[in-house]
C-alpha positions in Angstrom: -10.4 -0.1 -13.1 -9.3 2.6 -10.6 -9.4 6.3 -10.1 -7.6 9.0 -8.1 -8.1 12.8 -8.0 -9.9 12.9 -11.4 -7.8 10.4 -13.3 -9.2 7.1 -14.4 -7.3 3.8 -14.9 -9.2 1.7 -17.4 -8.6 -2.0 -18.0 -5.0 -1.6 -16.7 -4.1 -0.2 -20.1 -5.3 3.5 -20.2 -5.0 6.5 -18.0 -7.8 9.0 -18.9 -8.4 12.6 -17.8 -12.1 13.2 -18.5 -11.7 17.0 -17.7 -9.2 17.5 -20.5 -10.4 14.6 -22.7 -6.8 13.4 -22.9 -5.6 9.8 -22.5 -2.4 7.8 -22.7 -1.8 4.1 -23.3 0.4 2.3 -20.7 3.0 -0.2 -21.6 2.4 -3.8 -20.4 4.0 -4.3 -17.0 6.4 -7.2 -16.9 5.9 -10.1 -14.5 8.9 -10.0 -12.2 8.1 -13.3 -10.5 7.1 -15.8 -13.2 7.6 -18.7 -10.8 4.8 -17.3 -8.6 2.2 -16.9 -11.4 0.0 -19.9 -10.3 -2.4 -18.9 -7.6 -1.5 -15.3 -7.6 -3.6 -12.4 -9.0 -2.6 -8.8 -9.6 -4.3 -5.5 -9.3 -3.1 -2.3 -10.9 -3.6 0.9 -9.0 -3.2 4.6 -9.8 -2.0 7.4 -7.5 -2.1 11.1 -8.3 -1.9 14.2 -6.1 -1.8 17.3 -8.2 -0.9 19.4 -5.1 2.4 17.5 -4.9 3.3 16.6 -8.5 1.7 16.9 -11.9 2.7 13.2 -12.5 0.8 10.1 -11.7 2.1 6.6 -10.9 0.6 3.2 -11.7 1.7 0.2 -9.8 0.8 -3.5 -9.5 0.0 -5.4 -6.3 0.2 -9.2 -6.3 -2.1 -11.1 -3.9 -3.6 -14.5 -3.3 -7.3 -15.0 -3.5 -7.8 -16.8 -0.1 -11.4 -17.6 -1.1 -10.1 -20.4 -3.3 -8.2 -22.2 -0.6 -9.2 -24.0 2.5 -7.2 -24.0 5.7 -7.2 -27.3 7.7 -5.3 -28.4 10.7 -2.4 -30.7 10.2 -2.8 -33.8 12.3 0.5 -35.4 13.3 0.9 -39.1 12.6 
């Protein structure tokens, strides 16, 4: 979920404007890097500034959850 200047992004599928009671379904975003799917997570975000444009944008950020991995020093043999 996300929000920006009154618009809500719900379940990465819907953009809702509670003030106008209008909503739109988003198309599924393709995975551009299928070889990197393991260990990566994604987060959809919405940006909207009505003073600049009446249009919003939704984008996806890929990241690694570093809490699942441990970092150890490599000891040379």
